[in-house]
Biotite code that builds the C-alpha atoms (Angstrom):
import biotite.structure as struc

atoms = struc.array([
    struc.Atom([-14.113, -8.647, 1.849], chain_id="A", res_id=1, res_name="MET", atom_name="CA", element="C"),
    struc.Atom([-10.595, -10.076, 1.908], chain_id="A", res_id=2, res_name="ASP", atom_name="CA", element="C"),
    struc.Atom([-8.212, -9.099, 4.680], chain_id="A", res_id=3, res_name="TYR", atom_name="CA", element="C"),
    struc.Atom([-4.680, -8.834, 3.326], chain_id="A", res_id=4, res_name="ILE", atom_name="CA", element="C"),
    struc.Atom([-1.182, -8.295, 4.676], chain_id="A", res_id=5, res_name="LEU", atom_name="CA", element="C"),
    struc.Atom([1.211, -6.334, 2.453], chain_id="A", res_id=6, res_name="ALA", atom_name="CA", element="C"),
    struc.Atom([4.752, -6.468, 3.888], chain_id="A", res_id=7, res_name="PRO", atom_name="CA", element="C"),
    struc.Atom([6.802, -3.449, 2.821], chain_id="A", res_id=8, res_name="SER", atom_name="CA", element="C"),
    struc.Atom([10.202, -4.506, 1.487], chain_id="A", res_id=9, res_name="ILE", atom_name="CA", element="C"),
    struc.Atom([11.612, -1.085, 2.384], chain_id="A", res_id=10, res_name="LEU", atom_name="CA", element="C"),
    struc.Atom([12.291, -2.611, 5.807], chain_id="A", res_id=11, res_name="ALA", atom_name="CA", element="C"),
    struc.Atom([13.687, -5.928, 4.529], chain_id="A", res_id=12, res_name="ALA", atom_name="CA", element="C"),
    struc.Atom([17.302, -7.064, 4.634], chain_id="A", res_id=13, res_name="ASP", atom_name="CA", element="C"),
    struc.Atom([18.276, -6.570, 0.979], chain_id="A", res_id=14, res_name="PHE", atom_name="CA", element="C"),
    struc.Atom([21.151, -9.051, 1.318], chain_id="A", res_id=15, res_name="LYS", atom_name="CA", element="C"),
    struc.Atom([18.464, -11.688, 1.941], chain_id="A", res_id=16, res_name="GLU", atom_name="CA", element="C"),
    struc.Atom([15.607, -10.105, 0.000], chain_id="A", res_id=17, res_name="LEU", atom_name="CA", element="C"),
    struc.Atom([14.450, -13.142, -1.968], chain_id="A", res_id=18, res_name="GLY", atom_name="CA", element="C"),
    struc.Atom([14.529, -15.403, 1.074], chain_id="A", res_id=19, res_name="ARG", atom_name="CA", element="C"),
    struc.Atom([12.695, -12.897, 3.277], chain_id="A", res_id=20, res_name="GLU", atom_name="CA", element="C"),
    struc.Atom([10.000, -12.335, 0.646], chain_id="A", res_id=21, res_name="ILE", atom_name="CA", element="C"),
    struc.Atom([9.383, -16.084, 0.367], chain_id="A", res_id=22, res_name="LYS", atom_name="CA", element="C"),
    struc.Atom([8.977, -16.323, 4.147], chain_id="A", res_id=23, res_name="LYS", atom_name="CA", element="C"),
    struc.Atom([6.161, -13.772, 4.077], chain_id="A", res_id=24, res_name="THR", atom_name="CA", element="C"),
    struc.Atom([4.426, -15.555, 1.195], chain_id="A", res_id=25, res_name="GLU", atom_name="CA", element="C"),
    struc.Atom([4.675, -18.951, 2.870], chain_id="A", res_id=26, res_name="GLN", atom_name="CA", element="C"),
    struc.Atom([3.065, -17.590, 6.036], chain_id="A", res_id=27, res_name="HIS", atom_name="CA", element="C"),
    struc.Atom([0.095, -15.905, 4.399], chain_id="A", res_id=28, res_name="GLY", atom_name="CA", element="C"),
    struc.Atom([1.005, -12.444, 3.078], chain_id="A", res_id=29, res_name="ALA", atom_name="CA", element="C"),
    struc.Atom([-0.891, -12.120, -0.214], chain_id="A", res_id=30, res_name="ALA", atom_name="CA", element="C"),
    struc.Atom([0.636, -8.784, -1.268], chain_id="A", res_id=31, res_name="TYR", atom_name="CA", element="C"),
    struc.Atom([4.164, -7.401, -1.375], chain_id="A", res_id=32, res_name="LEU", atom_name="CA", element="C"),
    struc.Atom([4.402, -3.626, -0.955], chain_id="A", res_id=33, res_name="HIS", atom_name="CA", element="C"),
    struc.Atom([6.954, -1.475, -2.812], chain_id="A", res_id=34, res_name="PHE", atom_name="CA", element="C"),
    struc.Atom([7.415, 2.052, -1.450], chain_id="A", res_id=35, res_name="ASP", atom_name="CA", element="C"),
    struc.Atom([8.888, 3.993, -4.360], chain_id="A", res_id=36, res_name="VAL", atom_name="CA", element="C"),
    struc.Atom([10.209, 7.468, -3.429], chain_id="A", res_id=37, res_name="MET", atom_name="CA", element="C"),
    struc.Atom([11.664, 9.977, -5.849], chain_id="A", res_id=38, res_name="ASP", atom_name="CA", element="C"),
    struc.Atom([13.257, 12.685, -3.664], chain_id="A", res_id=39, res_name="GLY", atom_name="CA", element="C"),
    struc.Atom([10.777, 15.200, -5.091], chain_id="A", res_id=40, res_name="MET", atom_name="CA", element="C"),
    struc.Atom([7.270, 14.376, -3.883], chain_id="A", res_id=41, res_name="PHE", atom_name="CA", element="C"),
    struc.Atom([8.906, 13.125, -0.679], chain_id="A", res_id=42, res_name="VAL", atom_name="CA", element="C"),
    struc.Atom([12.417, 13.975, 0.568], chain_id="A", res_id=43, res_name="PRO", atom_name="CA", element="C"),
    struc.Atom([13.675, 10.393, 0.546], chain_id="A", res_id=44, res_name="SER", atom_name="CA", element="C"),
    struc.Atom([14.844, 8.251, -2.366], chain_id="A", res_id=45, res_name="ILE", atom_name="CA", element="C"),
    struc.Atom([14.204, 4.507, -2.211], chain_id="A", res_id=46, res_name="SER", atom_name="CA", element="C"),
    struc.Atom([14.234, 2.226, -5.273], chain_id="A", res_id=47, res_name="PHE", atom_name="CA", element="C"),
    struc.Atom([12.500, 1.763, -8.590], chain_id="A", res_id=48, res_name="GLY", atom_name="CA", element="C"),
    struc.Atom([11.885, -0.591, -11.476], chain_id="A", res_id=49, res_name="MET", atom_name="CA", element="C"),
    struc.Atom([15.113, -2.669, -11.279], chain_id="A", res_id=50, res_name="PRO", atom_name="CA", element="C"),
    struc.Atom([14.329, -3.955, -7.771], chain_id="A", res_id=51, res_name="VAL", atom_name="CA", element="C"),
    struc.Atom([10.803, -4.916, -8.779], chain_id="A", res_id=52, res_name="LEU", atom_name="CA", element="C"),
    struc.Atom([12.028, -6.562, -11.988], chain_id="A", res_id=53, res_name="ALA", atom_name="CA", element="C"),
    struc.Atom([14.676, -8.523, -10.076], chain_id="A", res_id=54, res_name="SER", atom_name="CA", element="C"),
    struc.Atom([12.045, -10.444, -8.109], chain_id="A", res_id=55, res_name="ILE", atom_name="CA", element="C"),
    struc.Atom([9.534, -10.853, -10.926], chain_id="A", res_id=56, res_name="GLN", atom_name="CA", element="C"),
    struc.Atom([8.254, -14.419, -10.842], chain_id="A", res_id=57, res_name="GLY", atom_name="CA", element="C"),
    struc.Atom([9.842, -15.179, -7.469], chain_id="A", res_id=58, res_name="LEU", atom_name="CA", element="C"),
    struc.Atom([6.485, -15.386, -5.687], chain_id="A", res_id=59, res_name="THR", atom_name="CA", element="C"),
    struc.Atom([2.791, -15.509, -6.453], chain_id="A", res_id=60, res_name="GLY", atom_name="CA", element="C"),
    struc.Atom([2.180, -12.408, -4.340], chain_id="A", res_id=61, res_name="GLN", atom_name="CA", element="C"),
    struc.Atom([0.452, -9.344, -5.761], chain_id="A", res_id=62, res_name="VAL", atom_name="CA", element="C"),
    struc.Atom([3.104, -6.725, -6.524], chain_id="A", res_id=63, res_name="MET", atom_name="CA", element="C"),
    struc.Atom([1.611, -3.692, -4.773], chain_id="A", res_id=64, res_name="ASP", atom_name="CA", element="C"),
    struc.Atom([3.541, -0.623, -5.990], chain_id="A", res_id=65, res_name="VAL", atom_name="CA", element="C"),
    struc.Atom([3.083, 2.620, -4.046], chain_id="A", res_id=66, res_name="HIS", atom_name="CA", element="C"),
    struc.Atom([4.405, 5.540, -6.087], chain_id="A", res_id=67, res_name="LEU", atom_name="CA", element="C"),
    struc.Atom([5.406, 8.433, -3.821], chain_id="A", res_id=68, res_name="MET", atom_name="CA", element="C"),
    struc.Atom([6.532, 10.142, -7.004], chain_id="A", res_id=69, res_name="VAL", atom_name="CA", element="C"),
    struc.Atom([5.780, 13.497, -8.629], chain_id="A", res_id=70, res_name="GLN", atom_name="CA", element="C"),
    struc.Atom([3.687, 13.063, -11.788], chain_id="A", res_id=71, res_name="GLU", atom_name="CA", element="C"),
    struc.Atom([3.688, 9.231, -11.661], chain_id="A", res_id=72, res_name="PRO", atom_name="CA", element="C"),
    struc.Atom([1.952, 9.050, -15.041], chain_id="A", res_id=73, res_name="ILE", atom_name="CA", element="C"),
    struc.Atom([5.479, 9.167, -16.522], chain_id="A", res_id=74, res_name="ARG", atom_name="CA", element="C"),
    struc.Atom([6.398, 5.766, -15.077], chain_id="A", res_id=75, res_name="TYR", atom_name="CA", element="C"),
    struc.Atom([3.263, 3.593, -15.247], chain_id="A", res_id=76, res_name="ILE", atom_name="CA", element="C"),
    struc.Atom([4.327, 1.635, -18.341], chain_id="A", res_id=77, res_name="GLU", atom_name="CA", element="C"),
    struc.Atom([7.801, 1.012, -16.898], chain_id="A", res_id=78, res_name="ASP", atom_name="CA", element="C"),
    struc.Atom([6.385, -0.401, -13.676], chain_id="A", res_id=79, res_name="PHE", atom_name="CA", element="C"),
    struc.Atom([3.996, -2.565, -15.670], chain_id="A", res_id=80, res_name="LYS", atom_name="CA", element="C"),
    struc.Atom([6.968, -4.039, -17.560], chain_id="A", res_id=81, res_name="LYS", atom_name="CA", element="C"),
    struc.Atom([8.871, -4.538, -14.287], chain_id="A", res_id=82, res_name="ALA", atom_name="CA", element="C"),
    struc.Atom([6.058, -6.686, -12.877], chain_id="A", res_id=83, res_name="GLY", atom_name="CA", element="C"),
    struc.Atom([3.595, -4.440, -11.035], chain_id="A", res_id=84, res_name="ALA", atom_name="CA", element="C"),
    struc.Atom([0.069, -5.781, -10.520], chain_id="A", res_id=85, res_name="ASP", atom_name="CA", element="C"),
    struc.Atom([-1.385, -2.851, -8.629], chain_id="A", res_id=86, res_name="LEU", atom_name="CA", element="C"),
    struc.Atom([-0.146, 0.739, -8.836], chain_id="A", res_id=87, res_name="VAL", atom_name="CA", element="C"),
    struc.Atom([-1.100, 3.349, -6.261], chain_id="A", res_id=88, res_name="THR", atom_name="CA", element="C"),
    struc.Atom([-0.571, 7.040, -6.988], chain_id="A", res_id=89, res_name="ILE", atom_name="CA", element="C"),
    struc.Atom([-0.869, 10.040, -4.684], chain_id="A", res_id=90, res_name="HIS", atom_name="CA", element="C"),
    struc.Atom([-3.715, 12.419, -5.350], chain_id="A", res_id=91, res_name="LEU", atom_name="CA", element="C"),
    struc.Atom([-1.427, 15.270, -4.257], chain_id="A", res_id=92, res_name="GLU", atom_name="CA", element="C"),
    struc.Atom([1.305, 14.299, -6.766], chain_id="A", res_id=93, res_name="ALA", atom_name="CA", element="C"),
    struc.Atom([-0.808, 14.403, -9.946], chain_id="A", res_id=94, res_name="CYS", atom_name="CA", element="C"),
    struc.Atom([-1.656, 17.404, -12.069], chain_id="A", res_id=95, res_name="GLU", atom_name="CA", element="C"),
    struc.Atom([-4.454, 15.323, -13.630], chain_id="A", res_id=96, res_name="ASP", atom_name="CA", element="C"),
    struc.Atom([-5.609, 12.523, -11.333], chain_id="A", res_id=97, res_name="VAL", atom_name="CA", element="C"),
    struc.Atom([-8.214, 11.172, -13.776], chain_id="A", res_id=98, res_name="LYS", atom_name="CA", element="C"),
    struc.Atom([-5.712, 10.935, -16.633], chain_id="A", res_id=99, res_name="ALA", atom_name="CA", element="C"),
    struc.Atom([-3.221, 9.126, -14.394], chain_id="A", res_id=100, res_name="THR", atom_name="CA", element="C"),
    struc.Atom([-5.867, 6.628, -13.269], chain_id="A", res_id=101, res_name="ILE", atom_name="CA", element="C"),
    struc.Atom([-6.850, 6.058, -16.904], chain_id="A", res_id=102, res_name="GLU", atom_name="CA", element="C"),
    struc.Atom([-3.205, 5.430, -17.791], chain_id="A", res_id=103, res_name="LYS", atom_name="CA", element="C"),
    struc.Atom([-2.984, 2.724, -15.107], chain_id="A", res_id=104, res_name="ILE", atom_name="CA", element="C"),
    struc.Atom([-6.196, 1.138, -16.407], chain_id="A", res_id=105, res_name="HIS", atom_name="CA", element="C"),
    struc.Atom([-4.884, 1.216, -19.983], chain_id="A", res_id=106, res_name="SER", atom_name="CA", element="C"),
    struc.Atom([-1.890, -0.840, -18.836], chain_id="A", res_id=107, res_name="CYS", atom_name="CA", element="C"),
    struc.Atom([-4.225, -3.497, -17.439], chain_id="A", res_id=108, res_name="GLY", atom_name="CA", element="C"),
    struc.Atom([-3.242, -2.848, -13.825], chain_id="A", res_id=109, res_name="LEU", atom_name="CA", element="C"),
    struc.Atom([-5.301, -2.488, -10.683], chain_id="A", res_id=110, res_name="LYS", atom_name="CA", element="C"),
    struc.Atom([-5.459, 1.082, -9.454], chain_id="A", res_id=111, res_name="THR", atom_name="CA", element="C"),
    struc.Atom([-4.955, 2.627, -6.038], chain_id="A", res_id=112, res_name="GLY", atom_name="CA", element="C"),
    struc.Atom([-5.265, 6.253, -4.930], chain_id="A", res_id=113, res_name="LEU", atom_name="CA", element="C"),
    struc.Atom([-3.445, 7.496, -1.843], chain_id="A", res_id=114, res_name="SER", atom_name="CA", element="C"),
    struc.Atom([-3.860, 10.572, 0.330], chain_id="A", res_id=115, res_name="ILE", atom_name="CA", element="C"),
    struc.Atom([-1.464, 12.140, 2.832], chain_id="A", res_id=116, res_name="CYS", atom_name="CA", element="C"),
    struc.Atom([-2.444, 12.940, 6.441], chain_id="A", res_id=117, res_name="PRO", atom_name="CA", element="C"),
    struc.Atom([-3.153, 16.593, 5.547], chain_id="A", res_id=118, res_name="GLU", atom_name="CA", element="C"),
    struc.Atom([-5.686, 15.659, 2.835], chain_id="A", res_id=119, res_name="THR", atom_name="CA", element="C"),
    struc.Atom([-9.349, 15.320, 3.805], chain_id="A", res_id=120, res_name="GLU", atom_name="CA", element="C"),
    struc.Atom([-11.205, 12.061, 3.228], chain_id="A", res_id=121, res_name="ALA", atom_name="CA", element="C"),
    struc.Atom([-13.714, 13.798, 0.937], chain_id="A", res_id=122, res_name="LEU", atom_name="CA", element="C"),
    struc.Atom([-10.957, 14.413, -1.608], chain_id="A", res_id=123, res_name="ALA", atom_name="CA", element="C"),
    struc.Atom([-11.142, 10.784, -2.772], chain_id="A", res_id=124, res_name="VAL", atom_name="CA", element="C"),
    struc.Atom([-14.913, 10.718, -3.285], chain_id="A", res_id=125, res_name="GLU", atom_name="CA", element="C"),
    struc.Atom([-14.879, 11.784, -6.982], chain_id="A", res_id=126, res_name="PRO", atom_name="CA", element="C"),
    struc.Atom([-12.571, 8.865, -7.798], chain_id="A", res_id=127, res_name="TYR", atom_name="CA", element="C"),
    struc.Atom([-14.105, 5.997, -5.823], chain_id="A", res_id=128, res_name="LEU", atom_name="CA", element="C"),
    struc.Atom([-15.836, 4.495, -8.865], chain_id="A", res_id=129, res_name="LYS", atom_name="CA", element="C"),
    struc.Atom([-12.559, 4.535, -10.823], chain_id="A", res_id=130, res_name="ASP", atom_name="CA", element="C"),
    struc.Atom([-10.201, 2.762, -8.405], chain_id="A", res_id=131, res_name="VAL", atom_name="CA", element="C"),
    struc.Atom([-9.751, -0.629, -6.795], chain_id="A", res_id=132, res_name="ASP", atom_name="CA", element="C"),
    struc.Atom([-8.188, 0.684, -3.593], chain_id="A", res_id=133, res_name="MET", atom_name="CA", element="C"),
    struc.Atom([-7.778, 3.789, -1.459], chain_id="A", res_id=134, res_name="ILE", atom_name="CA", element="C"),
    struc.Atom([-4.519, 4.030, 0.492], chain_id="A", res_id=135, res_name="LEU", atom_name="CA", element="C"),
    struc.Atom([-4.691, 6.100, 3.674], chain_id="A", res_id=136, res_name="VAL", atom_name="CA", element="C"),
    struc.Atom([-1.297, 7.169, 4.960], chain_id="A", res_id=137, res_name="MET", atom_name="CA", element="C"),
    struc.Atom([-1.008, 6.649, 8.715], chain_id="A", res_id=138, res_name="GLY", atom_name="CA", element="C"),
    struc.Atom([2.174, 8.752, 8.779], chain_id="A", res_id=139, res_name="VAL", atom_name="CA", element="C"),
    struc.Atom([3.690, 11.525, 6.685], chain_id="A", res_id=140, res_name="HIS", atom_name="CA", element="C"),
    struc.Atom([5.176, 9.861, 3.587], chain_id="A", res_id=141, res_name="PRO", atom_name="CA", element="C"),
    struc.Atom([8.925, 9.807, 3.171], chain_id="A", res_id=142, res_name="GLY", atom_name="CA", element="C"),
    struc.Atom([9.953, 9.864, 6.816], chain_id="A", res_id=143, res_name="PHE", atom_name="CA", element="C"),
    struc.Atom([10.799, 6.681, 8.694], chain_id="A", res_id=144, res_name="GLY", atom_name="CA", element="C"),
    struc.Atom([10.168, 5.784, 12.310], chain_id="A", res_id=145, res_name="GLY", atom_name="CA", element="C"),
    struc.Atom([6.981, 7.790, 12.792], chain_id="A", res_id=146, res_name="GLN", atom_name="CA", element="C"),
    struc.Atom([4.117, 6.885, 15.081], chain_id="A", res_id=147, res_name="LYS", atom_name="CA", element="C"),
    struc.Atom([0.690, 6.177, 13.614], chain_id="A", res_id=148, res_name="PHE", atom_name="CA", element="C"),
    struc.Atom([-1.440, 9.336, 13.463], chain_id="A", res_id=149, res_name="ILE", atom_name="CA", element="C"),
    struc.Atom([-4.644, 8.550, 15.444], chain_id="A", res_id=150, res_name="PRO", atom_name="CA", element="C"),
    struc.Atom([-6.765, 10.936, 13.361], chain_id="A", res_id=151, res_name="GLU", atom_name="CA", element="C"),
    struc.Atom([-6.206, 8.574, 10.441], chain_id="A", res_id=152, res_name="SER", atom_name="CA", element="C"),
    struc.Atom([-8.798, 6.260, 12.001], chain_id="A", res_id=153, res_name="LEU", atom_name="CA", element="C"),
    struc.Atom([-11.562, 8.836, 11.442], chain_id="A", res_id=154, res_name="ASP", atom_name="CA", element="C"),
    struc.Atom([-10.442, 9.203, 7.832], chain_id="A", res_id=155, res_name="LYS", atom_name="CA", element="C"),
    struc.Atom([-10.626, 5.433, 7.319], chain_id="A", res_id=156, res_name="ILE", atom_name="CA", element="C"),
    struc.Atom([-14.141, 5.352, 8.817], chain_id="A", res_id=157, res_name="ARG", atom_name="CA", element="C"),
    struc.Atom([-15.295, 8.200, 6.561], chain_id="A", res_id=158, res_name="SER", atom_name="CA", element="C"),
    struc.Atom([-13.945, 6.564, 3.412], chain_id="A", res_id=159, res_name="ILE", atom_name="CA", element="C"),
    struc.Atom([-15.425, 3.172, 4.309], chain_id="A", res_id=160, res_name="ARG", atom_name="CA", element="C"),
    struc.Atom([-18.793, 4.870, 4.819], chain_id="A", res_id=161, res_name="GLN", atom_name="CA", element="C"),
    struc.Atom([-18.553, 6.556, 1.395], chain_id="A", res_id=162, res_name="MET", atom_name="CA", element="C"),
    struc.Atom([-17.697, 3.232, -0.251], chain_id="A", res_id=163, res_name="ILE", atom_name="CA", element="C"),
    struc.Atom([-20.624, 1.472, 1.391], chain_id="A", res_id=164, res_name="GLU", atom_name="CA", element="C"),
    struc.Atom([-23.080, 4.278, 0.633], chain_id="A", res_id=165, res_name="GLU", atom_name="CA", element="C"),
    struc.Atom([-22.162, 4.023, -3.060], chain_id="A", res_id=166, res_name="GLN", atom_name="CA", element="C"),
    struc.Atom([-22.398, 0.220, -3.017], chain_id="A", res_id=167, res_name="GLY", atom_name="CA", element="C"),
    struc.Atom([-18.825, -0.177, -4.220], chain_id="A", res_id=168, res_name="LEU", atom_name="CA", element="C"),
    struc.Atom([-16.233, -2.885, -3.666], chain_id="A", res_id=169, res_name="SER", atom_name="CA", element="C"),
    struc.Atom([-13.109, -0.847, -2.947], chain_id="A", res_id=170, res_name="VAL", atom_name="CA", element="C"),
    struc.Atom([-10.305, -1.905, -0.629], chain_id="A", res_id=171, res_name="ASP", atom_name="CA", element="C"),
    struc.Atom([-8.865, 0.426, 1.990], chain_id="A", res_id=172, res_name="ILE", atom_name="CA", element="C"),
    struc.Atom([-5.146, 0.014, 2.548], chain_id="A", res_id=173, res_name="GLU", atom_name="CA", element="C"),
    struc.Atom([-3.290, 1.708, 5.399], chain_id="A", res_id=174, res_name="VAL", atom_name="CA", element="C"),
    struc.Atom([0.444, 2.364, 5.379], chain_id="A", res_id=175, res_name="ASP", atom_name="CA", element="C"),
    struc.Atom([2.635, 3.677, 8.185], chain_id="A", res_id=176, res_name="GLY", atom_name="CA", element="C"),
    struc.Atom([3.097, 3.049, 11.879], chain_id="A", res_id=177, res_name="GLY", atom_name="CA", element="C"),
    struc.Atom([1.133, -0.218, 12.023], chain_id="A", res_id=178, res_name="ILE", atom_name="CA", element="C"),
    struc.Atom([2.205, -2.909, 14.476], chain_id="A", res_id=179, res_name="TYR", atom_name="CA", element="C"),
    struc.Atom([0.591, -5.885, 16.138], chain_id="A", res_id=180, res_name="LEU", atom_name="CA", element="C"),
    struc.Atom([-0.331, -3.587, 19.024], chain_id="A", res_id=181, res_name="THR", atom_name="CA", element="C"),
    struc.Atom([-2.544, -1.251, 16.974], chain_id="A", res_id=182, res_name="ASN", atom_name="CA", element="C"),
    struc.Atom([-3.584, -3.196, 13.861], chain_id="A", res_id=183, res_name="VAL", atom_name="CA", element="C"),
    struc.Atom([-6.993, -4.094, 15.327], chain_id="A", res_id=184, res_name="ARG", atom_name="CA", element="C"),
    struc.Atom([-7.859, -0.387, 15.652], chain_id="A", res_id=185, res_name="GLN", atom_name="CA", element="C"),
    struc.Atom([-7.103, 0.081, 11.968], chain_id="A", res_id=186, res_name="VAL", atom_name="CA", element="C"),
    struc.Atom([-9.158, -2.963, 10.971], chain_id="A", res_id=187, res_name="LEU", atom_name="CA", element="C"),
    struc.Atom([-12.046, -1.933, 13.214], chain_id="A", res_id=188, res_name="ASP", atom_name="CA", element="C"),
    struc.Atom([-12.099, 1.465, 11.480], chain_id="A", res_id=189, res_name="ALA", atom_name="CA", element="C"),
    struc.Atom([-12.718, -0.215, 8.110], chain_id="A", res_id=190, res_name="GLY", atom_name="CA", element="C"),
    struc.Atom([-9.351, -1.016, 6.540], chain_id="A", res_id=191, res_name="ALA", atom_name="CA", element="C"),
    struc.Atom([-8.761, -4.437, 5.000], chain_id="A", res_id=192, res_name="ASN", atom_name="CA", element="C"),
    struc.Atom([-5.251, -4.202, 3.498], chain_id="A", res_id=193, res_name="VAL", atom_name="CA", element="C"),
    struc.Atom([-2.445, -3.663, 6.001], chain_id="A", res_id=194, res_name="ILE", atom_name="CA", element="C"),
    struc.Atom([1.035, -2.482, 5.077], chain_id="A", res_id=195, res_name="VAL", atom_name="CA", element="C"),
    struc.Atom([3.720, -3.328, 7.621], chain_id="A", res_id=196, res_name="ALA", atom_name="CA", element="C"),
    struc.Atom([7.456, -2.847, 7.195], chain_id="A", res_id=197, res_name="GLY", atom_name="CA", element="C"),
    struc.Atom([9.605, -3.113, 10.304], chain_id="A", res_id=198, res_name="SER", atom_name="CA", element="C"),
    struc.Atom([6.707, -4.866, 12.079], chain_id="A", res_id=199, res_name="ALA", atom_name="CA", element="C"),
    struc.Atom([7.187, -7.759, 9.631], chain_id="A", res_id=200, res_name="VAL", atom_name="CA", element="C"),
    struc.Atom([10.863, -7.643, 8.649], chain_id="A", res_id=201, res_name="PHE", atom_name="CA", element="C"),
    struc.Atom([12.243, -6.455, 11.984], chain_id="A", res_id=202, res_name="GLY", atom_name="CA", element="C"),
    struc.Atom([13.135, -9.657, 13.801], chain_id="A", res_id=203, res_name="GLY", atom_name="CA", element="C"),
    struc.Atom([11.620, -12.906, 12.530], chain_id="A", res_id=204, res_name="ASP", atom_name="CA", element="C"),
    struc.Atom([9.585, -12.365, 9.309], chain_id="A", res_id=205, res_name="PRO", atom_name="CA", element="C"),
    struc.Atom([8.003, -15.810, 9.570], chain_id="A", res_id=206, res_name="GLU", atom_name="CA", element="C"),
    struc.Atom([6.659, -15.311, 13.088], chain_id="A", res_id=207, res_name="LYS", atom_name="CA", element="C"),
    struc.Atom([5.699, -11.680, 12.491], chain_id="A", res_id=208, res_name="ASN", atom_name="CA", element="C"),
    struc.Atom([3.782, -12.549, 9.320], chain_id="A", res_id=209, res_name="THR", atom_name="CA", element="C"),
    struc.Atom([2.008, -15.416, 11.076], chain_id="A", res_id=210, res_name="SER", atom_name="CA", element="C"),
    struc.Atom([1.071, -13.175, 14.019], chain_id="A", res_id=211, res_name="ASP", atom_name="CA", element="C"),
    struc.Atom([-0.409, -10.545, 11.701], chain_id="A", res_id=212, res_name="PHE", atom_name="CA", element="C"),
    struc.Atom([-2.303, -13.157, 9.704], chain_id="A", res_id=213, res_name="MET", atom_name="CA", element="C"),
    struc.Atom([-3.786, -14.633, 12.866], chain_id="A", res_id=214, res_name="GLU", atom_name="CA", element="C"),
    struc.Atom([-5.338, -11.241, 13.640], chain_id="A", res_id=215, res_name="ILE", atom_name="CA", element="C"),
    struc.Atom([-6.478, -10.605, 10.051], chain_id="A", res_id=216, res_name="LEU", atom_name="CA", element="C"),
    struc.Atom([-8.264, -13.965, 9.926], chain_id="A", res_id=217, res_name="ARG", atom_name="CA", element="C"),
    struc.Atom([-10.352, -12.915, 12.938], chain_id="A", res_id=218, res_name="GLU", atom_name="CA", element="C"),
    struc.Atom([-12.065, -10.379, 10.652], chain_id="A", res_id=219, res_name="TYR", atom_name="CA", element="C"),
    struc.Atom([-12.911, -12.677, 7.740], chain_id="A", res_id=220, res_name="GLU", atom_name="CA", element="C"),
])
């Protein structure tokens, strides 16, 4: 199992976005995480296809697009064209989860399925064979500056157990409230893809990325 850092550009300095992204790539971050918010599924509005398209080809990182968007099936093709490699949808935001997953597959993209803190781990079980990744939210989506919800660790353990019992190779990504001080707890619970925003881009992105990668390599 690969252990991966996915810096969230939501916390980056957009005046220096290209430079900051390159720093994370050069110091070991294999993914780049895009938190897309629509003001409907979550209260906040962030950014969409133009930002992703503007950095297409800038790095060799996997473009990890997290759609906190109501009925994301409407936008899958547009994000594919903009440069997405992996698209994660929220189970709670889809009228037809299976159809949305199939749409992502039809575009030749890797597929992730996310659940909010209120959603039980068992809700993802019917879809485990159809996705490449489960994203567990460590905070309530759409609100910044929250602390990691400790109960998320039990959810990660439960999902990892389901994956192993079914003999599947599915990543578990965790997003929200992760810092160098608590990332080992998240990894110990069974996650292998770590999203970090201010913990990477707040301060020195080079040093922060290197510090995260040093911990992640302990688990390989």
